[in-house]
N, C-alpha and C positions, 0 to 999 in steps of 0.2 A: 694606858700604856700596854697593858696586857692586851686589849683587842687590836691596838695597832701592830703589836707583834704576831697576833695570830692571824691577821689579815695579810701580812708580809709573807708568812709561812704557806698560807693557802695559795698565794699568788705564785711563790717559787715553785710549789709542787705542781700547778698548773703549767706554769712556764716550762717545767722540767717535762711534764708529759706530754706538752705540745713538740718540745725539741725532739724527744723520743720518737714520737710519730712521725715527724719530718725526716727524722735520721733514717728511720725504716723505709719511708716511701722513696728518699733519695737513692737508698741502697738497692731497692728492688728496680729503680730505673737504671741505676749504673749497670746491674746484672743483665737488663733487657738490652741496654745499647751495646754491651760488649759481645753479643751473641751475632752471628754472621746474618746478613740480610736474607739469606734463605729461611733460617730458623725464625726471624722476627716475620717474615710473610707468612709461614705456617702458623704463627700464634694468632694472627688476624683472620685468617681464613679458616673456616672450622670444618675442614675435609680431612680424610686421611693422607699421611705423606705419600703413599703409593698412587692415589688419586691424583694429587698435586704434581708428583712426578709424570705420570701419564700424560696429563694436561700440557705441562712444560714441553715433553718431549713432542706432543703432537704439534704445538705451536712452532717449534723450531724447524720440523719437517714442513710444515704449511709455509712458513717463510722461505724456506729453500726453494720449493716448489713454485713459488710466485716469483723469486728473482729469476729462477731458470725461465719461466714462461714469458717474463719480462724481456729477457736477452732474446728468445726466439723471434718476437715480432719485430 
């Protein structure tokens, strides 16, 4: 009977540890999802914020130039 109780205690401890790890993972995912799309994009691309801002600005200017050139033809 003692062995059964010990086995149950071990299972409860393992379950508790697994639940704590799952809880921690879910909290981190929740924090990540609550950030803005810009912050999430910066997390995935490993360049400085300044470089990313310059790239985004350049792409916007390029888009405007392409639209203007399309209107001229």
